[in-house]
N, C-alpha and C positions, 0 to 999 in steps of 0.2 A: 383233207385225209387221205392217207394214203391206201393202196389197192387191198392191202391185206384188213387195214380198220372198214373200208366200204364192204368188203364182204362179210366182216362180223356183223357189223349194222345191218346188212339184208337178212343176213340169216336170222338175227333176232327179231327183226320185223315179219319175218315168215313165220317165226314160231309164236309171235304175239297174236298175229292173224288169225293162224289155226286155232289157238286157244280162245280168242276172240269168239269166233264162230261156233265153236263148241260149248259155250257159254250161252249162246244166243239160241241153240237148237232147242233146248226144253222150254226155254222161255217165249218160243215163236207163238204159241196160241195165243198168249198175252197181246203180243204185238197184233196179230191178225184180228182181235177181239176189237182192240182200239182202233185199228183201221176201218173196220166195217162199222162202227159207230160213228166214226167221223164220215164216212161216205153216206150212210142212212141219214144223217144229220143233214149233211149238204143236200142230199136229194130231195128229204120231205119236210125238212124244217123250215123255220121262216127265213125268208132269203136276205141276206145283208146287202146293203148297197154299195159294199165295197166289193171288189174283185177278188178273186181266189187267188191272182196272181200277184196281188200285193201281199197277201199274207204269207204266202209261201217262203219269201225272204226272211220275213221278221222271225218264223218258226226256226229257219236255219241259224239265224242270229242268236235265237234263245238257246239251242242245242250248243252252238260254240262257246256260248258265255258259259255253261253249265259244265263244258269240257274242260274250261280254262285256256281253251284256244285264243279265243279273242273276248276279253271282257268287254261287256256292254250292257251295263245295268239298267239302262234306260229300255233296251229290247227287251231284256228279261220282264220288266214290270209291265212292260205295253202287251206282252204277249199274253199275261196273264189275265188280261181284261178284253182282249179280242174277240170281237164278234164272230159267231160262226165255228167256234174252236171249243168243243165240250171238253174241260178240263180233265174227264176221266179219259177221253179218247186219246188227247194226245200226251198224257202220262203214262198210259199204257204202251202208246208206241215209242215215245222216248226212253221210258224205265229201261229196257233191256239193253237199249244201247248205251245209255250211261253206267249200268250196272257192269256190262262187258269191257268197258273202256276202263273203270276204276280197277279192275282186277288185272289188266292186260296193259293199259296203256295205249293201246292201239285205237286209232280213230279212223273210221271209213272216210275213203278219198271224197266222198259228197261232203264233208264238213271239216275237211283240212284247211288249216291256216297257219301260216301261209301257204297259198295252193302253189306246188311246184310240178311241172311235168305237162304233157299235151293234154290241151284243153279238148274234151269231148264233148258230146249233148248231155252225157249222163251227169259229168263232174262240172259243167259250165258255170253253175251257181256258184261253187266254192272259189273257182277261177275268177268269176266275175267280183265276187266280195274282195278278193284279194287286189285285183285291177284297181277297182275305185277308191279304196283305202290308200293305197300308192299315189294314185293320181293326188287326192286331196293332200297328202303329205308333201307331196313334191311342188303342185302349183300353188296352194292356197295361201301361201306365206307372202307371196308376190301380189295378191289380189285385194281389192278393196269391198268386193262384196262376192258372196257365194249363194248361189241359186241352183237348188234342187227341182228339176223338171219332173212333173209325174212322181211326186216325192212318196205317195203312199206312207207306209210306215217305217219310213227312214230314219235314221236316228243319228246321223253324221252331226247335223246342226246341233242337235241338241245336246251332244256331248263336247261341243267346244267351249272353252272356258268363257264365263258370262262376261268377262271383261276384254274379251277379244275384240281388235278392232276393226274385224271384218263384220259387215252387215250380211246377215242371212236370211233368205228369203225360200219358201217351200211353195209350189205351186202343184196343184190337182183337181181333179174335178170336185164341183160343190159338196156332193155326197160324202167322199173321201175325205175332204177338209173336216166337215162337220164330224164324222165319225172318230177322226183322231184327235180332234180337240176335246171330245167326250172321253176317249180313252187316256188322254194326258191327265184331265182330271181325276179321273177314278183311280189312276196309278199314282196319283200325287206327285207328277212331273211337272216342274216349274218351265215353260217354254219362252220364259224372259229371254229376248235376244233373236227371237225368229219371228219372222214376219209370215203369216199364212195367207195365201191368195188363192181364190175359186177361180177357174177357168177350164172349159173345155176346149181341147187343142184343136180338136175337128170344127168347132162353131165358133169360137170365139177368138178376140185378139187378146191372146194371153199377156203378150208384151206390155200394151196399153194398159192392162188390167195390173201388170207389175209395176209400171210406173205410176198408176195412181196410190199404190200401196207404198211407194218411197222410193222405189228402184232408179238408179241414175245410170242411164245407157253411156254416159262420157266417162264411166268409172270401169276399168279393168275387172272382170268378174270370171269366176271358174262356174261354168254350168255342168252339173252331171246329172245324165239323162239316162238313168238305169231300168232296163227292161221294160222299154215304153214303146220303141219304134215298131217293133213287130203289130203292136195292136192299132196302129194308127193307118189311115189310108196316106197314099203317096203324096198327096199334095198337102195333107198336114206335116209329114215329116220335112218335105222342101220349104214349106213355108216357115216353119220353126228354124230350120237351119238357117235361112236368110235373114228372118230375125235377129238371130246370135250374130250373124255377119255383121249387121248393121249396128253392134254394140261397139264400145270403145277398143282401138287397137291393143293388141296383146291380151285379149278375152281369149278363154280356151274352153271348148267344150268336149267331155269325154262321153261316149255314148257305147252301147252294143247293138248289134244286128244280127239278122238272120239274111241269108241270101234266098235266091229264089228257089234254091234246091229243097229248102225245107217245105216250101210251100207246094211244091210241084211234085216230089219225089213219091214214088210208089213203093217205096220200103216199107215193110210192116211197122217198124218204129215210127217212122214219119207220119203213116196213117193214121197211127192210133194217137200221137200227140195231138195231130190235126182234129180228129173226132173227139178227144177229150174237152180239148180248148171251143170247140164248137157247141158240145153239150154245155159247158158252162158259160155260154154266151160270150166268149171272148175269143172270136175267130182271130187268124194270123191274116194280116192285111197286107203287110208291106215286106219286101226283100229286096236286098240290092243285088244287082245282076250277077249271077254265080259264074259268068264265062270265065274261065282262066286267064291270066291271073286276076282273081277278085279285088284284090289290091287297087289294080289299075281301075277297075269299075268304080269303086269306092272313091280313089281319087276325081274322077270324072264327076261323080255326083256331088262331091264336096266344091270342087271347082265351080260347078255350075250354079251353086249356091253361094259362092264368094268366101269360101273356107279354104283354108290349106291343111292337108293331112299331114301331121308330124309323126304320129307312131300308131302301128296296128298290131294286133296279134290276131291269129287265125283260130276259128272254132273250126276243129277237125282238120285232118291231112289234106293238103290238096297236091295233086299230081297230074300229069297229063291226061290220066283215065278217072280222076275222082275228084269232084268239087268241094269246095269248103262249104259247110254250114252255116257259116257266119264269121262274127269276131267282134273285138273290142278296139276301139278306135280313139285318139285324141286329134283335135283340130283345132285350129288357131285363126283369129283375126289377125290378118297380117296389115 
């Protein structure tokens, strides 16, 4: 695209964004009402045994599906039966966004797919989605097995062809696995081809349980570990990485992480994030050392656990005076 075309596209995007927000303004009361219903339901309603951080990515996939940005029928159907998500609330929240998009074609950066640009705390969910989808597309064809660690309501294994030669496994806490099975049944989704395994990463030997379920550690495997490491203690993170390092040569693990900057920063945004997670019973526990360059600190962690870093993207800008918030990484068993 030449410079003139780039300028024209940028101008169109700015106009679309302006109209998008003009449409949203009169619909804001509906959005706020939905948000309030959702918060009240979360605060005083019956507690779900599934973490709120497992539900957020599913809602984002539902929105992306209905924007036409990332088709995922399984995610759309699962969200409609998700526990702790009042239909009236999430329709009031999402409805104005979808209407404004249909009129203008504009998509908020939070839901853009594929994501392009600098990764920030605010848009890291969309960037993370693009990162893991690309990893699966790039590495899975060379693997015999696919393991989703801390799977939550991930739908990637469910969306693989039923005749795919790769063996798929999902592992999460017993409560999450039980709820997901119930949701799949309610949504009418056939999970054939996916082996569900229950384990607590901080208390149990998840690899032994995976092997009992049919996993073969001698076969090359793609592990994806999305949105999990910040909520585990350091020993569980390191133990998990070491277990992966003891699987077949050529196996790959993709994961995301925060640095200690997120756990320690006194910035208002960081304090608010930590307070919200603490209130929800999901405190942040682990962060990679944020001392610049954070890539070297990540390399040191992986090397100590027997893995080799092969790619990394930084969350937030890192300079001499500014530390990274975290990042996305891919490591391999050499």
